[in-house]
Each structure stands twice: as C-alpha cells, then as structure tokens.
Backbone as a printed PyTorch tensor [residue, N CA C, xyz], in Angstrom:
tensor([[[ 58.1700, 181.3230, 110.6260],
         [ 58.1040, 180.4350, 109.4820],
         [ 59.2550, 180.7430, 108.5330]],

        [[ 59.9390, 179.7120, 108.0630],
         [ 61.1010, 179.8730, 107.2160],
         [ 60.6780, 180.0420, 105.7630]],

        [[ 61.3360, 180.9700, 105.0540],
         [ 61.0320, 181.1890, 103.6450],
         [ 61.5360, 180.0260, 102.8150]],

        [[ 60.8480, 179.7270, 101.6980],
         [ 61.3960, 178.7270, 100.7940],
         [ 62.7460, 179.2080, 100.2490]],

        [[ 63.6210, 178.2600,  99.9780],
         [ 64.9810, 178.5810,  99.5580],
         [ 64.9980, 179.4470,  98.3090]],

        [[ 64.1290, 179.1810,  97.3420],
         [ 64.1600, 179.9330,  96.1020],
         [ 63.5790, 181.3430,  96.2430]],

        [[ 63.0650, 181.7070,  97.4110],
         [ 62.4740, 183.0270,  97.6160],
         [ 63.3400, 183.9000,  98.5160]],

        [[ 64.5200, 183.4470,  98.8790],
         [ 65.4030, 184.2430,  99.7280],
         [ 66.1480, 185.2310,  98.8290]],

        [[ 65.9930, 186.5420,  99.0630],
         [ 66.6950, 187.5200,  98.2290],
         [ 68.1810, 187.5410,  98.5560]],

        [[ 69.0050, 187.3730,  97.5440],
         [ 70.4560, 187.3150,  97.7680],
         [ 71.2120, 188.3870,  96.9910]],

        [[ 70.4950, 189.3200,  96.3800],
         [ 71.1440, 190.3150,  95.5240],
         [ 72.1820, 191.1580,  96.2500]],

        [[ 71.8830, 191.5680,  97.4810],
         [ 72.7560, 192.4810,  98.1970],
         [ 73.5780, 191.7970,  99.2850]],

        [[ 73.5400, 190.5030,  99.3130],
         [ 74.2720, 189.7560, 100.3370],
         [ 75.7050, 189.5040,  99.8770]],

        [[ 76.6460, 189.4880, 100.8180],
         [ 78.0220, 189.1410, 100.4500],
         [ 78.0970, 187.6760, 100.0130]],

        [[ 79.0130, 187.4180,  99.1070],
         [ 79.1620, 186.0720,  98.5590],
         [ 80.5990, 185.5970,  98.7340]],

        [[ 80.7280, 184.3040,  98.9520],
         [ 82.0310, 183.6620,  99.0380],
         [ 82.0900, 182.6540,  97.9080]],

        [[ 83.1750, 182.6650,  97.1570],
         [ 83.3220, 181.7570,  96.0310],
         [ 84.4100, 180.7360,  96.3400]],

        [[ 84.0420, 179.4640,  96.2580],
         [ 84.9860, 178.3690,  96.4550],
         [ 85.4200, 177.9240,  95.0640]],

        [[ 86.6940, 178.0680,  94.7920],
         [ 87.2170, 177.7630,  93.4640],
         [ 87.3840, 176.2690,  93.2540]],

        [[ 87.4850, 175.8970,  91.9930],
         [ 87.7310, 174.4920,  91.6660],
         [ 89.1690, 174.1310,  91.9680]],

        [[ 89.3570, 172.8570,  92.2420],
         [ 90.6760, 172.3020,  92.5350],
         [ 91.1190, 171.5280,  91.2990]],

        [[ 92.1310, 172.0520,  90.6110],
         [ 92.6060, 171.4220,  89.3820],
         [ 93.8440, 170.5560,  89.6200]],

        [[ 94.1360, 170.2180,  90.8710],
         [ 95.3370, 169.4410,  91.1750],
         [ 95.2740, 168.0250,  90.6050]],

        [[ 94.0640, 167.4870,  90.3950],
         [ 93.9120, 166.1410,  89.8350],
         [ 93.4820, 166.1640,  88.3770]],

        [[ 93.6020, 167.2890,  87.7290],
         [ 93.1990, 167.3850,  86.3270],
         [ 91.9600, 168.2510,  86.1740]],

        [[ 91.2460, 168.0550,  85.0710],
         [ 90.1090, 168.9020,  84.7210],
         [ 88.7850, 168.4100,  85.3120]],

        [[ 88.8220, 167.4120,  86.1710],
         [ 87.5990, 166.9030,  86.7750],
         [ 86.9580, 167.9820,  87.6540]],

        [[ 85.6490, 167.9160,  87.8010],
         [ 84.9550, 168.8590,  88.6800],
         [ 85.2340, 168.4600,  90.1160]],

        [[ 85.9540, 169.3280,  90.8000],
         [ 86.3220, 169.0950,  92.1920],
         [ 86.5620, 170.4630,  92.8140]],

        [[ 85.9910, 170.6850,  93.9890],
         [ 86.1270, 171.9740,  94.6510],
         [ 87.1040, 171.8940,  95.8100]],

        [[ 87.7590, 173.0190,  96.1040],
         [ 88.7200, 173.0820,  97.1940],
         [ 87.9980, 172.8570,  98.5160]],

        [[ 88.5530, 172.0030,  99.3490],
         [ 87.8930, 171.6700, 100.6230],
         [ 88.3630, 172.5490, 101.7730]],

        [[ 89.2660, 173.4510, 101.5000],
         [ 89.7740, 174.3490, 102.5400],
         [ 88.6950, 175.3850, 102.8770]],

        [[ 88.4280, 175.5800, 104.1510],
         [ 87.4250, 176.5420, 104.6040],
         [ 87.8890, 177.9590, 104.2900]],

        [[ 87.1050, 178.7110, 103.5120],
         [ 87.4860, 180.0950, 103.2140],
         [ 87.5010, 180.9460, 104.4810]],

        [[ 88.4250, 181.9020, 104.5700],
         [ 88.5150, 182.7320, 105.7800],
         [ 87.2290, 183.5190, 106.0620]],

        [[ 86.4670, 183.8450, 105.0190],
         [ 85.2250, 184.6030, 105.2020],
         [ 84.1670, 183.8040, 105.9680]],

        [[ 84.3060, 182.4720, 105.9860],
         [ 83.3260, 181.6190, 106.6590],
         [ 83.7740, 181.1780, 108.0530]],

        [[ 84.9700, 181.5760, 108.4370],
         [ 85.4620, 181.2200, 109.7720],
         [ 84.5030, 181.7910, 110.8250]],

        [[ 84.0590, 180.9610, 111.7430],
         [ 83.1540, 181.3890, 112.7920],
         [ 81.6850, 181.3390, 112.3860]],

        [[ 81.4120, 181.1510, 111.1090],
         [ 80.0270, 181.0880, 110.6370],
         [ 79.5510, 179.6420, 110.4970]],

        [[ 80.4980, 178.7310, 110.2510],
         [ 80.1760, 177.3110, 110.1120],
         [ 81.3620, 176.5040, 110.6280]],

        [[ 81.0770, 175.3580, 111.1970],
         [ 82.1450, 174.4970, 111.7010],
         [ 82.9350, 173.9320, 110.5220]],

        [[ 84.2300, 173.8280, 110.7120],
         [ 85.1070, 173.3180, 109.6620],
         [ 84.6880, 171.9140, 109.2240]],

        [[ 84.3310, 171.0670, 110.1740],
         [ 83.9590, 169.6820, 109.8610],
         [ 82.6980, 169.6260, 108.9980]],

        [[ 81.6950, 170.4470, 109.3100],
         [ 80.4440, 170.4590, 108.5310],
         [ 80.7110, 170.9360, 107.1070]],

        [[ 81.5190, 171.9740, 106.9780],
         [ 81.8570, 172.5080, 105.6590],
         [ 82.6260, 171.4700, 104.8340]],

        [[ 83.6720, 170.8960, 105.4290],
         [ 84.4910, 169.9240, 104.7030],
         [ 83.6890, 168.6830, 104.3320]],

        [[ 82.7600, 168.2820, 105.1930],
         [ 81.8980, 167.1460, 104.8930],
         [ 81.0330, 167.4310, 103.6610]],

        [[ 80.4840, 168.6230, 103.5890],
         [ 79.6620, 169.0040, 102.4370],
         [ 80.4900, 169.0120, 101.1560]],

        [[ 81.6560, 169.6140, 101.1980],
         [ 82.5010, 169.7050, 100.0090],
         [ 82.9520, 168.3210,  99.5650]],

        [[ 83.3230, 167.4670, 100.5160],
         [ 83.7410, 166.1050, 100.1770],
         [ 82.6030, 165.3540,  99.5030]],

        [[ 81.4040, 165.4940, 100.0310],
         [ 80.2360, 164.8210,  99.4380],
         [ 79.9590, 165.3570,  98.0310]],

        [[ 80.0500, 166.6770,  97.8430],
         [ 79.8660, 167.2520,  96.5110],
         [ 80.9100, 166.7120,  95.5380]],

        [[ 82.1560, 166.6820,  95.9690],
         [ 83.2280, 166.1620,  95.1160],
         [ 82.9940, 164.6900,  94.7710]],

        [[ 82.4670, 163.9180,  95.7220],
         [ 82.1670, 162.5080,  95.4600],
         [ 81.0430, 162.3560,  94.4380]],

        [[ 80.0310, 163.2340,  94.5290],
         [ 78.9540, 163.2080,  93.5330],
         [ 79.5200, 163.4450,  92.1300]],

        [[ 80.3690, 164.4640,  91.9920],
         [ 80.9250, 164.7640,  90.6740],
         [ 81.8590, 163.6620,  90.1850]],

        [[ 82.6130, 163.0610,  91.0870],
         [ 83.4810, 161.9430,  90.6970],
         [ 82.6530, 160.7720,  90.1800]],

        [[ 81.5260, 160.4840,  90.8500],
         [ 80.6460, 159.4090,  90.4060],
         [ 80.0320, 159.7320,  89.0510]],

        [[ 79.6280, 160.9850,  88.8620],
         [ 79.0000, 161.3740,  87.5980],
         [ 79.9740, 161.2540,  86.4270]],

        [[ 81.2480, 161.5530,  86.6690],
         [ 82.2320, 161.5680,  85.5970],
         [ 83.0130, 160.2600,  85.4700]],

        [[ 82.6970, 159.2810,  86.2960],
         [ 83.4160, 158.0090,  86.2610],
         [ 83.1940, 157.3070,  84.9240]],

        [[ 84.2430, 156.6980,  84.4270],
         [ 84.1520, 155.9500,  83.1800],
         [ 83.6480, 154.5470,  83.4890]],

        [[ 82.4050, 154.3250,  83.1480],
         [ 81.7710, 153.0410,  83.4240],
         [ 81.2340, 152.4640,  82.1260]],

        [[ 81.0100, 151.1660,  82.1400],
         [ 80.4470, 150.5000,  80.9690],
         [ 79.0780, 151.0390,  80.6090]],

        [[ 78.3000, 151.3760,  81.6260],
         [ 76.9570, 151.9050,  81.3630],
         [ 77.0280, 153.2500,  80.6350]],

        [[ 78.0260, 154.0510,  80.9550],
         [ 78.1870, 155.3480,  80.2740],
         [ 78.5370, 155.1310,  78.8040]],

        [[ 79.3990, 154.1460,  78.5350],
         [ 79.7310, 153.8380,  77.1460],
         [ 78.4910, 153.3640,  76.3860]],

        [[ 77.7010, 152.5200,  77.0290],
         [ 76.4690, 152.0270,  76.3860],
         [ 75.4950, 153.1740,  76.1160]],

        [[ 75.3480, 154.0710,  77.0800],
         [ 74.4740, 155.2340,  76.8840],
         [ 74.9230, 156.0510,  75.6860]],

        [[ 76.2300, 156.2800,  75.5860],
         [ 76.7550, 157.0810,  74.4830],
         [ 76.5770, 156.3810,  73.1400]],

        [[ 76.8250, 155.0930,  73.1150],
         [ 76.6400, 154.3430,  71.8650],
         [ 75.1730, 154.3550,  71.4410]],

        [[ 74.2790, 154.1430,  72.3950],
         [ 72.8490, 154.1500,  72.0960],
         [ 72.4140, 155.5290,  71.6050]],

        [[ 72.9700, 156.5710,  72.2160],
         [ 72.6480, 157.9350,  71.7810],
         [ 73.0940, 158.1690,  70.3430]],

        [[ 74.2860, 157.7150,  70.0300],
         [ 74.7870, 157.8700,  68.6530],
         [ 73.9170, 157.1000,  67.6580]],

        [[ 73.5470, 155.8750,  68.0150],
         [ 72.7310, 155.0530,  67.1210],
         [ 71.3480, 155.6520,  66.8710]],

        [[ 70.8370, 156.3780,  67.8390],
         [ 69.4980, 156.9640,  67.6910],
         [ 69.5680, 158.4430,  67.3160]],

        [[ 70.7360, 158.8900,  66.8570],
         [ 70.9470, 160.3100,  66.5040],
         [ 70.5860, 161.2290,  67.6720]],

        [[ 70.8740, 160.7650,  68.8510],
         [ 70.6720, 161.4900,  70.1050],
         [ 69.2030, 161.7600,  70.4300]],

        [[ 68.2790, 161.1270,  69.7200],
         [ 66.8690, 161.2470,  70.0670],
         [ 66.5660, 160.5330,  71.3820]],

        [[ 67.3560, 159.5390,  71.7280],
         [ 67.1370, 158.8120,  72.9860],
         [ 67.3240, 159.7230,  74.1950]],

        [[ 68.0680, 160.8020,  74.0270],
         [ 68.3140, 161.7210,  75.1380],
         [ 67.0260, 162.4180,  75.5900]],

        [[ 66.0210, 162.4570,  74.7090],
         [ 64.7410, 163.0480,  75.0840],
         [ 63.9250, 162.1110,  75.9740]],

        [[ 64.2100, 160.8190,  75.8950],
         [ 63.4060, 159.8190,  76.6060],
         [ 64.1020, 159.2260,  77.8280]],

        [[ 65.4030, 159.1580,  77.7870],
         [ 66.1550, 158.4510,  78.8240],
         [ 67.1080, 159.4190,  79.5180]],

        [[ 67.0670, 159.4230,  80.8480],
         [ 68.0170, 160.2270,  81.6100],
         [ 69.3480, 159.5060,  81.6780]],

        [[ 70.4130, 160.2250,  81.4360],
         [ 71.7430, 159.6290,  81.5230],
         [ 72.1600, 159.4980,  82.9860]],

        [[ 73.1890, 158.7150,  83.2000],
         [ 73.7300, 158.5450,  84.5520],
         [ 74.1690, 159.8990,  85.0980]],

        [[ 74.7890, 160.7170,  84.2710],
         [ 75.2630, 162.0370,  84.6760],
         [ 74.0930, 162.8940,  85.1620]],

        [[ 73.0040, 162.8990,  84.4060],
         [ 71.8230, 163.6690,  84.7910],
         [ 71.2110, 163.1630,  86.0920]],

        [[ 71.1910, 161.8620,  86.2610],
         [ 70.6460, 161.2850,  87.5030],
         [ 71.4750, 161.7040,  88.7120]],

        [[ 72.7970, 161.6930,  88.5580],
         [ 73.6720, 162.0950,  89.6600],
         [ 73.4970, 163.5890,  89.9530]],

        [[ 73.3550, 164.4150,  88.9120],
         [ 73.1420, 165.8470,  89.1280],
         [ 71.8190, 166.1060,  89.8550]],

        [[ 70.8030, 165.2910,  89.5750],
         [ 69.5340, 165.4170,  90.3010],
         [ 69.7280, 165.0800,  91.7840]],

        [[ 70.4860, 164.0130,  92.0570],
         [ 70.7770, 163.6480,  93.4530],
         [ 71.5680, 164.7630,  94.1430]],

        [[ 72.5060, 165.3430,  93.4130],
         [ 73.3280, 166.4190,  93.9530],
         [ 72.4620, 167.6320,  94.2850]],

        [[ 71.5140, 167.9780,  93.4250],
         [ 70.6120, 169.0990,  93.6900],
         [ 69.7900, 168.8510,  94.9520]],

        [[ 69.3050, 167.6290,  95.0940],
         [ 68.5470, 167.2710,  96.2920],
         [ 69.4270, 167.3750,  97.5310]],

        [[ 70.6730, 166.9210,  97.4200],
         [ 71.6080, 166.9930,  98.5450],
         [ 71.8760, 168.4510,  98.9390]],

        [[ 72.0600, 169.3220,  97.9560],
         [ 72.3220, 170.7340,  98.2500],
         [ 71.1170, 171.3630,  98.9390]],

        [[ 69.9170, 171.0680,  98.4660],
         [ 68.7070, 171.5890,  99.1110],
         [ 68.6130, 171.1000, 100.5620]],

        [[ 68.9310, 169.8250, 100.7660],
         [ 68.8970, 169.2480, 102.1120],
         [ 69.9310, 169.9150, 103.0160]],

        [[ 71.1430, 170.1060, 102.5030],
         [ 72.1930, 170.7550, 103.2910],
         [ 71.8260, 172.1980, 103.6180]],

        [[ 71.2290, 172.8830, 102.6470],
         [ 70.7970, 174.2580, 102.9020],
         [ 69.7860, 174.3130, 104.0310]],

        [[ 68.7900, 173.4440, 103.9830],
         [ 67.7400, 173.5100, 104.9980],
         [ 68.2080, 173.0470, 106.3720]],

        [[ 69.1170, 172.0790, 106.4340],
         [ 69.5440, 171.5290, 107.7210],
         [ 70.7840, 172.2080, 108.3030]],

        [[ 71.7280, 172.5970, 107.4510],
         [ 73.0190, 173.0670, 107.9440],
         [ 73.2580, 174.5430, 107.6630]],

        [[ 73.0630, 174.9620, 106.4300],
         [ 73.5310, 176.2850, 106.0120],
         [ 72.5620, 177.4180, 106.3420]],

        [[ 71.2870, 177.2920, 106.0380],
         [ 70.3380, 178.3750, 106.3060],
         [ 70.2310, 178.6730, 107.8100]],

        [[ 70.2320, 177.6610, 108.6990],
         [ 70.2330, 178.0010, 110.1330],
         [ 71.4610, 178.8140, 110.5610]],

        [[ 72.5220, 178.7730, 109.7790],
         [ 73.7370, 179.5450, 110.0800],
         [ 73.8220, 180.8040, 109.2160]],

        [[ 72.6930, 181.1860, 108.5990],
         [ 72.6100, 182.3630, 107.7190],
         [ 73.5440, 182.2700, 106.5200]],

        [[ 73.6480, 181.0730, 105.9640],
         [ 74.4220, 180.8300, 104.7500],
         [ 73.5200, 180.1280, 103.7450]],

        [[ 73.8790, 180.2100, 102.4740],
         [ 73.1050, 179.5490, 101.4350],
         [ 74.0520, 179.0390, 100.3630]],

        [[ 74.0290, 177.7290, 100.1240],
         [ 74.8170, 177.1290,  99.0410],
         [ 74.0610, 177.3080,  97.7290]],

        [[ 74.7670, 177.7190,  96.7010],
         [ 74.1850, 177.8160,  95.3690],
         [ 74.7290, 176.6390,  94.5570]],

        [[ 73.8400, 175.9370,  93.8920],
         [ 74.2390, 174.7780,  93.0920],
         [ 75.2850, 175.2000,  92.0530]],

        [[ 76.4320, 174.5250,  92.0060],
         [ 77.4820, 174.8910,  91.0540],
         [ 77.0260, 174.8380,  89.5950]],

        [[ 76.0070, 174.0520,  89.2940],
         [ 75.5230, 173.9700,  87.9170],
         [ 74.9770, 175.3250,  87.4730]],

        [[ 74.4890, 176.1310,  88.4300],
         [ 73.9850, 177.4640,  88.1080],
         [ 75.1130, 178.4290,  87.7580]],

        [[ 76.3320, 178.0890,  88.0960],
         [ 77.4990, 178.9160,  87.7860],
         [ 78.3950, 178.2240,  86.7590]],

        [[ 77.8190, 177.3100,  86.0090],
         [ 78.5740, 176.6310,  84.9490],
         [ 79.6700, 175.7280,  85.4680]],

        [[ 79.5250, 175.2180,  86.6770],
         [ 80.5120, 174.3460,  87.3280],
         [ 81.8760, 175.0230,  87.4720]],

        [[ 81.9050, 176.3550,  87.4050],
         [ 83.1650, 177.0740,  87.5490],
         [ 83.5230, 177.2940,  89.0060]],

        [[ 82.4970, 177.4850,  89.8340],
         [ 82.7390, 177.8500,  91.2180],
         [ 81.5470, 177.4240,  92.0660]],

        [[ 81.7850, 177.2640,  93.3460],
         [ 80.7190, 177.0060,  94.3080],
         [ 80.4860, 178.3090,  95.0570]],

        [[ 79.2800, 178.8260,  94.9610],
         [ 78.9570, 180.1010,  95.5950],
         [ 78.2440, 179.8540,  96.9220]],

        [[ 78.7010, 180.5360,  97.9480],
         [ 78.0640, 180.4950,  99.2610],
         [ 77.6760, 181.9230,  99.6110]],

        [[ 76.4000, 182.1410,  99.8090],
         [ 75.8710, 183.4580, 100.1110],
         [ 75.7510, 183.6100, 101.6220]],

        [[ 76.2280, 184.7350, 102.1310],
         [ 76.0800, 185.0570, 103.5510],
         [ 74.8230, 185.9020, 103.6670]],

        [[ 73.7740, 185.3190, 104.2160],
         [ 72.4650, 185.9720, 104.2860],
         [ 72.4840, 187.0740, 105.3430]],

        [[ 71.8430, 188.1840, 104.9890],
         [ 71.7320, 189.3050, 105.9030],
         [ 70.2910, 189.7650, 105.9460]],

        [[ 69.9140, 190.4230, 107.0390],
         [ 68.5420, 190.9220, 107.1660],
         [ 68.3130, 192.1650, 106.3190]],

        [[ 69.2860, 193.0520, 106.2910],
         [ 69.1280, 194.2950, 105.5340],
         [ 70.3130, 194.4870, 104.6180]],

        [[ 70.0980, 195.0840, 103.4320],
         [ 71.2330, 195.3500, 102.5470],
         [ 72.1270, 196.4390, 103.1150]],

        [[ 73.4110, 196.3130, 102.8430],
         [ 74.3740, 197.3110, 103.3300],
         [ 74.7220, 198.2510, 102.2130]]])
C-alpha cells in the first residue's frame, strides 16, 4: 500500500532544485533542462512535459486579461473585502496547478522514487524535487 504524499518523510532525502528561468523577464518560469542528478531516474520527455505544463500554468495565471483588471478594480472598490468571498483567477490557476502536481507525483514521480514539491511552498523561487530513499544516509 502506497503512503499518502503528505506523509512521506523527506528530511534526510537528497534534493534537486530546478532554478527559475529569467530569460523572458521576471515571470514565473522554470528551466526545462533535465538536471544531471535526475539522469537515469526519469525520462527526459516526462520531465520536460511536466515542466512545460507547470510553466504554462504560471503563464496563464499571470496573463494580462480583462477579467484580471475587473477583479482588481472590484477589489479596490470593496477595499479588498471581496477577496474573502471571491477566488481570483490567479488563485484558481494555482489550485489547478496543485492538483496537477499531486497527479504527476502519484502517476509519474513517486513510482520513480521522486517527489515534486509545489513551488508555492518555496515562495516560487525554485522547484524542488526530492529523491526518495528507504533509509537515511
């Protein structure tokens, strides 16, 4: 029986950090190049597919749309009290992204003894990938 994702101990496991890609500006985008530490642990295509999808989620969340302007104007008019009642587009996309990461962990990464950590938990600075081990070294 597989442990739930939030109950897997990762304190003593090696970690790989995928840095942000600032080549297109300050937008949240992660480098799609497979880190050398993951060579042989996951297929390049599966890894790049995950990173591309994550980058697409963040691009959608940060896109300048009319609905985002309306949300911001409505928030200002209500002294930001509307934020307690209405989820913003950004929050909705982050929820979808969290679901996607959980799905990828259960289908792709955990069977390969890897675990993706949601970048929001690291302040969107880095994408952490934990290499799961049976015993601490």
